[in-house]
MARMAR-474783 format. One line per field, with one value per residue: residue number from 1; residue in one letter; x, y, z of N, C-alpha, C in turn. Coordinates in nm, 2 decimals. Example, Ala and Ser with C-alpha at 12.3 -4.5 7.8 and 13.67 -1.06 7.14 Angstrom:
<sites>
nr: 1 2;
rest: A S;
n_X: 1.32 1.28;
n_Y: -0.57 -0.22;
n_Z: 0.78 0.71;
ca_X: 1.23 1.37;
ca_Y: -0.45 -0.11;
ca_Z: 0.78 0.71;
c_X: 1.32 1.29;
c_Y: -0.33 0.00;
c_Z: 0.78 0.79;
</sites>
This chain:
<sites>
nr: 1 2 3 4 5 6 7 8 9 10 11 12 13 14 15 16 17 18 19 20 21 22 23 24 25 26 27 28 29 30 31 32 33 34 35 36 37 38 39 40 41 42 43 44 45 46 47 48 49 50 51 52 53 54 55 56 57 58 59 60 61 62 63 64 65 66 67 68 69 70 71 72 73 74 75 76 77 78 79 80 81 82 83 84 85 86 87 88 89 90 91 92 93 94 95 96 97 98 99 100 101 102 103 104 105 106 107 108 109 110 111 112 113 114 115 116 117 118 119 120 121 122 123 124 125 126 127 128 129 130 131 132 133 134 135 136 137 138 139 140 141 142 143 144 145 146 147 148 149 150 151 152 153 154 155 156 157 158 159 160 161 162 163 164 165 166 167 168 169 170 171 172 173 174 175 176 177 178 179 180 181 182 183 184 185 186 187 188 189 190 191 192 193 194 195 196 197 198 199 200 201 202 203 204 205 206 207 208 209 210 211 212 213 214 215 216 217 218 219 220;
rest: X X X X X X X X X X X X X X X X X X X X X X X X X X X X X X X X X X X X X X X X X X X X X X X X X X X X X X X X X X X X X X X X X X X X X X X X X X X X X X X X X X X X X X X X X X X X X X X X X X X X X X X X X X X X X X X X X X X X X X X X X X X X X X X X X X X X X X X X X X X X X X X X X X X X X X X X X X X X X X X X X X X X X X X X X X X X X X X X X X X X X X X X X X X X X X X X X X X X X X X X X X X X X X X X X X X X X X X X X X X X;
n_X: 0.08 0.05 0.21 0.15 0.29 0.21 0.21 0.17 0.15 0.22 0.06 -0.11 -0.07 -0.16 -0.23 -0.31 -0.53 -0.70 -0.75 -0.88 -1.12 -1.23 -1.26 -1.46 -1.68 -1.70 -1.75 -2.00 -2.16 -2.12 -2.22 -2.48 -2.59 -2.51 -2.67 -2.93 -2.89 -2.86 -3.12 -3.34 -3.62 -3.69 -3.70 -3.94 -4.00 -4.13 -4.21 -4.11 -3.91 -3.58 -3.42 -3.26 -3.06 -2.92 -2.85 -2.67 -2.47 -2.38 -2.28 -2.07 -1.90 -1.83 -1.69 -1.46 -1.34 -1.30 -1.12 -0.90 -0.84 -0.78 -0.55 -0.38 -0.35 -0.21 0.02 0.11 0.18 0.42 0.58 0.51 0.51 0.63 0.41 0.23 0.34 0.39 0.50 0.40 0.16 0.20 0.23 0.28 0.52 0.74 0.88 0.82 0.59 0.41 0.38 0.26 0.03 -0.09 -0.13 -0.31 -0.53 -0.60 -0.70 -0.92 -1.08 -1.16 -0.99 -0.79 -0.72 -0.55 -0.48 -0.37 -0.15 -0.06 0.11 0.04 -0.17 -0.31 -0.18 -0.38 -0.57 -0.43 -0.39 -0.66 -0.70 -0.53 -0.66 -0.89 -0.79 -0.73 -0.99 -1.08 -0.93 -1.02 -1.29 -1.27 -1.15 -1.34 -1.56 -1.49 -1.45 -1.71 -1.82 -1.68 -1.79 -1.98 -1.86 -1.74 -1.43 -1.28 -1.00 -1.02 -1.19 -1.04 -0.83 -0.96 -1.09 -0.97 -1.06 -1.32 -1.26 -1.22 -1.43 -1.79 -2.01 -2.22 -2.12 -1.91 -2.05 -2.21 -2.01 -1.90 -2.12 -2.13 -1.89 -1.94 -2.11 -1.94 -1.76 -1.93 -1.98 -1.73 -1.70 -1.89 -1.78 -1.54 -1.60 -1.70 -1.47 -1.29 -1.42 -1.42 -1.14 -1.08 -1.21 -1.08 -0.80 -0.78 -0.67 -0.76 -0.86 -1.07 -1.07 -0.82 -0.82 -0.91 -0.75 -0.49 -0.33 -0.24 -0.29 -0.05 0.08 0.38 0.69 0.84;
n_Y: -0.12 0.22 0.48 0.80 1.10 1.38 1.73 2.04 2.36 2.71 2.90 3.11 3.44 3.70 3.96 3.85 3.69 3.88 4.07 3.90 3.84 4.10 4.16 3.97 4.06 4.32 4.26 4.12 4.33 4.53 4.40 4.35 4.62 4.73 4.59 4.69 4.96 4.94 4.84 5.00 5.01 4.77 4.79 4.90 5.18 5.47 5.80 5.99 5.86 5.82 5.60 5.50 5.69 5.62 5.36 5.41 5.55 5.36 5.18 5.33 5.37 5.11 5.05 5.21 5.09 4.83 4.89 4.98 4.74 4.56 4.69 4.67 4.39 4.35 4.49 4.32 4.10 4.15 4.17 3.97 3.63 3.32 3.19 3.39 3.54 3.73 3.59 3.33 3.35 3.31 3.04 2.92 2.99 2.83 2.50 2.31 2.43 2.43 2.16 2.09 2.24 2.10 1.85 1.91 2.01 1.78 1.63 1.79 1.76 1.50 1.31 1.20 1.03 1.10 1.31 1.64 1.74 2.03 2.30 2.58 2.76 2.56 2.53 2.58 2.71 2.94 3.06 3.12 3.31 3.51 3.60 3.69 3.90 4.08 4.13 4.25 4.49 4.61 4.65 4.83 5.05 5.11 5.16 5.38 5.56 5.60 5.70 5.94 6.10 6.26 6.46 6.68 6.80 6.73 6.58 6.30 6.27 6.37 6.19 5.95 6.00 5.95 5.69 5.72 5.81 5.59 5.42 5.44 5.60 5.43 5.18 5.14 5.13 4.90 4.71 4.72 4.62 4.37 4.25 4.22 4.00 3.81 3.79 3.70 3.45 3.34 3.33 3.13 2.91 2.91 2.85 2.59 2.45 2.48 2.34 2.09 2.03 2.05 1.83 1.62 1.66 1.69 1.89 2.11 2.34 2.53 2.60 2.71 2.97 3.11 3.05 3.04 2.82 2.51 2.16 1.96 1.73 1.58 1.58 1.28;
n_Z: 0.00 -0.09 0.08 0.22 0.32 0.52 0.58 0.77 0.64 0.63 0.42 0.30 0.35 0.59 0.45 0.20 0.27 0.39 0.18 0.00 0.13 0.16 -0.11 -0.17 -0.02 -0.14 -0.41 -0.40 -0.30 -0.50 -0.73 -0.66 -0.61 -0.85 -1.03 -0.96 -1.03 -1.30 -1.35 -1.24 -1.22 -1.11 -0.84 -0.79 -0.72 -0.56 -0.69 -0.51 -0.37 -0.24 -0.26 -0.48 -0.48 -0.25 -0.32 -0.53 -0.39 -0.21 -0.39 -0.51 -0.29 -0.23 -0.46 -0.43 -0.21 -0.31 -0.52 -0.37 -0.24 -0.45 -0.56 -0.33 -0.32 -0.56 -0.50 -0.29 -0.43 -0.51 -0.29 -0.11 0.02 -0.15 -0.25 -0.30 -0.49 -0.80 -1.01 -1.01 -1.14 -1.40 -1.52 -1.76 -1.86 -1.81 -1.86 -1.66 -1.54 -1.76 -1.79 -1.55 -1.58 -1.79 -1.67 -1.47 -1.62 -1.75 -1.54 -1.46 -1.68 -1.66 -1.77 -1.64 -1.34 -1.14 -0.88 -0.89 -0.67 -0.50 -0.33 -0.31 -0.53 -0.79 -1.13 -1.34 -1.20 -1.14 -1.39 -1.44 -1.23 -1.32 -1.55 -1.42 -1.26 -1.47 -1.55 -1.32 -1.32 -1.56 -1.49 -1.29 -1.42 -1.62 -1.46 -1.30 -1.51 -1.60 -1.37 -1.35 -1.54 -1.42 -1.31 -1.48 -1.61 -1.38 -1.21 -1.22 -1.44 -1.65 -1.65 -1.72 -1.96 -2.21 -2.27 -2.38 -2.62 -2.77 -2.72 -2.71 -2.47 -2.41 -2.49 -2.31 -2.07 -2.12 -2.15 -1.89 -1.75 -1.86 -1.79 -1.52 -1.51 -1.61 -1.39 -1.19 -1.30 -1.28 -1.00 -0.93 -1.05 -0.91 -0.65 -0.68 -0.78 -0.57 -0.37 -0.49 -0.51 -0.24 -0.14 -0.28 -0.25 0.02 0.16 0.30 0.17 0.19 0.46 0.47 0.37 0.58 0.79 0.69 0.67 0.52 0.46 0.33 0.08 0.13 -0.06 -0.18;
ca_X: 0.00 0.13 0.19 0.16 0.33 0.16 0.26 0.09 0.23 0.16 0.06 -0.17 -0.04 -0.27 -0.28 -0.38 -0.66 -0.78 -0.79 -0.97 -1.26 -1.27 -1.31 -1.58 -1.79 -1.72 -1.81 -2.14 -2.22 -2.12 -2.30 -2.62 -2.62 -2.50 -2.79 -3.04 -2.86 -2.90 -3.26 -3.40 -3.76 -3.71 -3.73 -4.08 -3.99 -4.23 -4.13 -4.05 -3.81 -3.44 -3.35 -3.16 -2.94 -2.84 -2.79 -2.55 -2.37 -2.32 -2.20 -1.94 -1.81 -1.78 -1.60 -1.34 -1.29 -1.26 -1.00 -0.78 -0.81 -0.71 -0.41 -0.31 -0.31 -0.11 0.15 0.16 0.23 0.56 0.66 0.47 0.58 0.64 0.28 0.15 0.42 0.33 0.55 0.31 0.04 0.23 0.29 0.32 0.66 0.84 0.84 0.75 0.46 0.33 0.35 0.16 -0.10 -0.15 -0.18 -0.43 -0.64 -0.65 -0.78 -1.04 -1.16 -1.19 -0.91 -0.69 -0.77 -0.45 -0.51 -0.25 -0.12 0.02 0.10 -0.04 -0.28 -0.27 -0.15 -0.50 -0.63 -0.35 -0.43 -0.79 -0.68 -0.46 -0.77 -0.98 -0.73 -0.75 -1.13 -1.10 -0.88 -1.11 -1.41 -1.23 -1.13 -1.47 -1.65 -1.45 -1.47 -1.85 -1.84 -1.62 -1.87 -2.07 -1.77 -1.66 -1.31 -1.21 -0.88 -1.06 -1.25 -0.93 -0.75 -1.03 -1.16 -0.93 -1.14 -1.43 -1.22 -1.22 -1.56 -1.90 -2.06 -2.31 -2.04 -1.84 -2.15 -2.24 -1.89 -1.90 -2.22 -2.10 -1.78 -2.00 -2.16 -1.82 -1.70 -2.02 -1.96 -1.60 -1.73 -1.96 -1.67 -1.43 -1.66 -1.71 -1.34 -1.23 -1.49 -1.38 -1.01 -1.08 -1.25 -0.99 -0.67 -0.79 -0.57 -0.82 -0.86 -1.17 -1.03 -0.69 -0.84 -0.94 -0.64 -0.36 -0.26 -0.29 -0.23 0.00 0.15 0.53 0.76 0.92;
ca_Y: 0.00 0.34 0.56 0.94 1.18 1.51 1.83 2.16 2.47 2.84 2.94 3.24 3.54 3.79 4.04 3.77 3.65 4.00 4.12 3.80 3.86 4.23 4.15 3.89 4.15 4.42 4.21 4.10 4.46 4.60 4.33 4.38 4.76 4.76 4.54 4.78 5.08 4.91 4.81 5.07 4.98 4.64 4.83 4.95 5.29 5.58 5.92 6.06 5.78 5.85 5.48 5.49 5.77 5.54 5.25 5.46 5.59 5.23 5.13 5.40 5.35 4.97 5.06 5.26 4.98 4.72 4.93 4.98 4.60 4.51 4.75 4.61 4.26 4.36 4.52 4.21 4.00 4.19 4.16 3.86 3.50 3.27 3.15 3.51 3.62 3.75 3.49 3.21 3.37 3.29 2.91 2.87 3.04 2.73 2.37 2.25 2.49 2.39 2.02 2.09 2.29 1.99 1.75 1.96 2.02 1.64 1.59 1.86 1.71 1.36 1.23 1.14 1.02 1.15 1.44 1.72 1.80 2.15 2.37 2.70 2.74 2.48 2.61 2.62 2.82 3.06 3.12 3.18 3.43 3.61 3.66 3.76 4.03 4.17 4.17 4.35 4.62 4.67 4.69 4.95 5.16 5.15 5.21 5.52 5.64 5.63 5.78 6.07 6.19 6.34 6.57 6.73 6.88 6.68 6.50 6.17 6.27 6.39 6.06 5.84 6.05 5.88 5.57 5.75 5.83 5.46 5.36 5.53 5.59 5.31 5.06 5.13 5.09 4.76 4.63 4.72 4.53 4.23 4.20 4.18 3.86 3.72 3.77 3.62 3.32 3.29 3.30 3.00 2.81 2.91 2.78 2.45 2.38 2.48 2.23 1.97 2.00 2.02 1.69 1.53 1.68 1.68 1.98 2.22 2.47 2.62 2.65 2.78 3.11 3.17 3.03 3.06 2.70 2.40 2.03 1.93 1.61 1.60 1.50 1.17;
ca_Z: 0.00 -0.10 0.20 0.20 0.44 0.51 0.68 0.77 0.60 0.63 0.28 0.27 0.45 0.63 0.34 0.10 0.32 0.41 0.05 -0.05 0.19 0.12 -0.25 -0.17 0.02 -0.23 -0.53 -0.37 -0.29 -0.63 -0.82 -0.62 -0.63 -0.99 -1.09 -0.94 -1.10 -1.44 -1.36 -1.12 -1.21 -1.04 -0.70 -0.78 -0.63 -0.57 -0.74 -0.40 -0.30 -0.27 -0.25 -0.58 -0.44 -0.15 -0.39 -0.60 -0.29 -0.16 -0.51 -0.53 -0.17 -0.24 -0.57 -0.37 -0.12 -0.40 -0.59 -0.28 -0.21 -0.56 -0.56 -0.22 -0.36 -0.66 -0.43 -0.21 -0.52 -0.53 -0.16 -0.03 0.01 -0.29 -0.29 -0.34 -0.59 -0.93 -1.11 -1.00 -1.22 -1.54 -1.51 -1.89 -1.91 -1.78 -1.90 -1.55 -1.53 -1.87 -1.76 -1.44 -1.64 -1.87 -1.57 -1.40 -1.72 -1.78 -1.42 -1.47 -1.80 -1.63 -1.85 -1.55 -1.20 -1.05 -0.82 -0.89 -0.54 -0.50 -0.20 -0.34 -0.63 -0.91 -1.25 -1.41 -1.11 -1.15 -1.52 -1.42 -1.15 -1.40 -1.63 -1.33 -1.23 -1.58 -1.55 -1.21 -1.36 -1.66 -1.42 -1.21 -1.52 -1.68 -1.36 -1.27 -1.63 -1.60 -1.25 -1.36 -1.63 -1.34 -1.26 -1.59 -1.57 -1.27 -1.24 -1.26 -1.57 -1.74 -1.66 -1.79 -2.08 -2.34 -2.29 -2.46 -2.76 -2.83 -2.71 -2.67 -2.33 -2.39 -2.50 -2.19 -1.98 -2.16 -2.11 -1.74 -1.71 -1.91 -1.70 -1.39 -1.53 -1.62 -1.26 -1.12 -1.35 -1.21 -0.85 -0.92 -1.08 -0.81 -0.53 -0.72 -0.79 -0.44 -0.30 -0.55 -0.47 -0.10 -0.12 -0.34 -0.20 0.16 0.21 0.38 0.09 0.24 0.59 0.46 0.34 0.71 0.89 0.62 0.67 0.44 0.48 0.19 0.07 0.12 -0.16 -0.13;
c_X: 0.09 0.10 0.22 0.20 0.28 0.21 0.17 0.18 0.15 0.17 0.01 -0.15 -0.16 -0.32 -0.36 -0.52 -0.76 -0.84 -0.89 -1.11 -1.31 -1.33 -1.44 -1.70 -1.81 -1.79 -1.96 -2.22 -2.23 -2.21 -2.45 -2.67 -2.61 -2.62 -2.91 -3.02 -2.89 -3.05 -3.33 -3.55 -3.79 -3.73 -3.87 -4.09 -4.10 -4.14 -4.06 -3.93 -3.67 -3.35 -3.23 -3.04 -2.85 -2.77 -2.66 -2.44 -2.30 -2.23 -2.07 -1.85 -1.75 -1.67 -1.46 -1.27 -1.23 -1.13 -0.88 -0.74 -0.73 -0.57 -0.33 -0.26 -0.21 0.03 0.20 0.21 0.38 0.65 0.62 0.55 0.57 0.50 0.19 0.22 0.36 0.38 0.46 0.20 0.07 0.30 0.34 0.46 0.77 0.79 0.77 0.61 0.36 0.29 0.24 0.02 -0.17 -0.21 -0.31 -0.55 -0.69 -0.74 -0.92 -1.14 -1.19 -1.11 -0.80 -0.75 -0.67 -0.47 -0.38 -0.23 -0.02 0.01 0.02 -0.15 -0.22 -0.25 -0.28 -0.57 -0.56 -0.37 -0.56 -0.78 -0.62 -0.57 -0.86 -0.92 -0.74 -0.89 -1.15 -1.05 -0.97 -1.24 -1.38 -1.22 -1.26 -1.56 -1.62 -1.46 -1.62 -1.88 -1.79 -1.70 -1.96 -1.99 -1.68 -1.54 -1.23 -1.09 -0.92 -1.12 -1.14 -0.85 -0.82 -1.10 -1.10 -1.00 -1.26 -1.39 -1.22 -1.36 -1.67 -1.94 -2.14 -2.23 -1.96 -1.93 -2.19 -2.13 -1.88 -2.00 -2.19 -1.99 -1.83 -2.05 -2.05 -1.76 -1.80 -2.00 -1.83 -1.63 -1.80 -1.86 -1.57 -1.48 -1.66 -1.57 -1.27 -1.29 -1.44 -1.23 -0.99 -1.11 -1.14 -0.85 -0.67 -0.69 -0.63 -0.82 -0.95 -1.12 -0.90 -0.71 -0.89 -0.81 -0.50 -0.29 -0.32 -0.22 -0.18 0.08 0.30 0.58 0.83 1.06;
c_Y: 0.13 0.43 0.71 1.01 1.33 1.61 1.96 2.28 2.60 2.89 3.08 3.34 3.63 3.88 3.97 3.74 3.77 4.06 4.03 3.83 4.00 4.23 4.07 3.99 4.26 4.38 4.18 4.23 4.53 4.53 4.35 4.52 4.79 4.70 4.64 4.92 5.06 4.88 4.87 5.04 4.85 4.67 4.88 5.08 5.39 5.70 5.99 5.98 5.82 5.72 5.46 5.58 5.70 5.42 5.29 5.49 5.46 5.17 5.20 5.38 5.21 4.97 5.11 5.15 4.87 4.76 4.93 4.83 4.54 4.56 4.69 4.47 4.26 4.39 4.40 4.10 4.03 4.17 4.04 3.73 3.44 3.22 3.27 3.58 3.62 3.64 3.36 3.22 3.35 3.15 2.86 2.91 2.94 2.60 2.30 2.30 2.45 2.24 2.01 2.14 2.17 1.88 1.79 1.97 1.88 1.59 1.66 1.81 1.56 1.26 1.16 1.14 1.07 1.29 1.52 1.79 1.92 2.22 2.50 2.67 2.64 2.57 2.66 2.73 2.95 3.14 3.19 3.31 3.54 3.68 3.74 3.89 4.13 4.22 4.28 4.49 4.69 4.72 4.82 5.07 5.20 5.21 5.35 5.61 5.69 5.73 5.92 6.16 6.28 6.46 6.62 6.82 6.84 6.60 6.36 6.16 6.29 6.26 5.96 5.88 5.98 5.75 5.59 5.80 5.70 5.39 5.47 5.51 5.46 5.18 5.04 5.08 4.94 4.67 4.62 4.62 4.38 4.17 4.15 4.04 3.76 3.69 3.69 3.47 3.26 3.25 3.16 2.89 2.80 2.83 2.63 2.38 2.38 2.36 2.10 1.93 1.98 1.88 1.59 1.54 1.66 1.78 2.10 2.35 2.57 2.68 2.74 2.93 3.18 3.17 3.06 2.93 2.59 2.27 1.99 1.80 1.64 1.52 1.39 1.20;
c_Z: 0.00 0.02 0.16 0.33 0.41 0.61 0.67 0.74 0.60 0.49 0.25 0.38 0.48 0.52 0.23 0.14 0.34 0.28 -0.02 0.00 0.17 -0.02 -0.25 -0.13 -0.08 -0.36 -0.51 -0.37 -0.42 -0.73 -0.79 -0.65 -0.78 -1.07 -1.08 -1.01 -1.25 -1.46 -1.25 -1.11 -1.13 -0.89 -0.68 -0.69 -0.66 -0.62 -0.63 -0.33 -0.34 -0.25 -0.35 -0.55 -0.34 -0.22 -0.46 -0.50 -0.24 -0.27 -0.52 -0.41 -0.19 -0.35 -0.52 -0.29 -0.21 -0.47 -0.50 -0.25 -0.32 -0.58 -0.45 -0.26 -0.47 -0.59 -0.35 -0.30 -0.55 -0.40 -0.07 -0.05 -0.13 -0.34 -0.34 -0.46 -0.73 -1.03 -1.12 -1.10 -1.37 -1.55 -1.65 -1.94 -1.89 -1.83 -1.79 -1.53 -1.64 -1.85 -1.65 -1.49 -1.71 -1.78 -1.50 -1.49 -1.74 -1.66 -1.43 -1.57 -1.78 -1.72 -1.77 -1.41 -1.10 -1.01 -0.82 -0.76 -0.56 -0.37 -0.22 -0.43 -0.73 -1.03 -1.32 -1.33 -1.13 -1.28 -1.50 -1.34 -1.22 -1.48 -1.54 -1.29 -1.34 -1.58 -1.44 -1.26 -1.47 -1.59 -1.35 -1.31 -1.58 -1.58 -1.32 -1.39 -1.63 -1.49 -1.28 -1.46 -1.55 -1.28 -1.38 -1.55 -1.45 -1.31 -1.29 -1.40 -1.68 -1.76 -1.74 -1.92 -2.21 -2.37 -2.39 -2.60 -2.84 -2.83 -2.67 -2.53 -2.31 -2.40 -2.37 -2.08 -2.00 -2.12 -1.96 -1.69 -1.74 -1.82 -1.57 -1.40 -1.54 -1.48 -1.18 -1.17 -1.29 -1.07 -0.84 -0.95 -0.97 -0.69 -0.56 -0.72 -0.66 -0.36 -0.36 -0.50 -0.32 -0.07 -0.16 -0.28 -0.04 0.23 0.29 0.30 0.15 0.37 0.58 0.43 0.47 0.79 0.82 0.60 0.59 0.48 0.34 0.20 0.05 0.00 -0.10 -0.12;
</sites>
């Protein structure tokens, strides 16, 4: 019988865990308020109601918090431990990374029964997170560009105005809305794959985002 040795390692540092949960709360808040901003009639408001004013206020405040959290996570990818480092998010640049990507993809596609054990994120997850970070930045840029239109001549409006040289206001708004649904789709997939790998790896993925510690299989 094959024997496996396991150990507990500190993987996710406090800034990684804090920004993760800030992003979770911010995304839920932004998606909910953003939906009502795009579909205000769904609230069945009376003409005297100021609820939409509060919805927009909460949306904007959550946007600021989300932006700070994303920038903090990008900074930590430069100064954090090896599991948080930015190089991890480009696994395809090395032969080992490409091989691990292929192994993980085969497992996800049910072409292999071998569970790809890793200490941090697996390569396919890292690729998904890289795309997600791009979506986050596009969401922030488009959101502040739309927001800045209510303050003509402001610094924020001058910085984001070149975006409207390439796209119309409605195109930016539609893109902002579409990215929201892409992020929601990622969240659904993220929860499922974390649950799957937690069951298969038995490494405590769900608990690790609270504690920072994972149970990992040691190399022979």
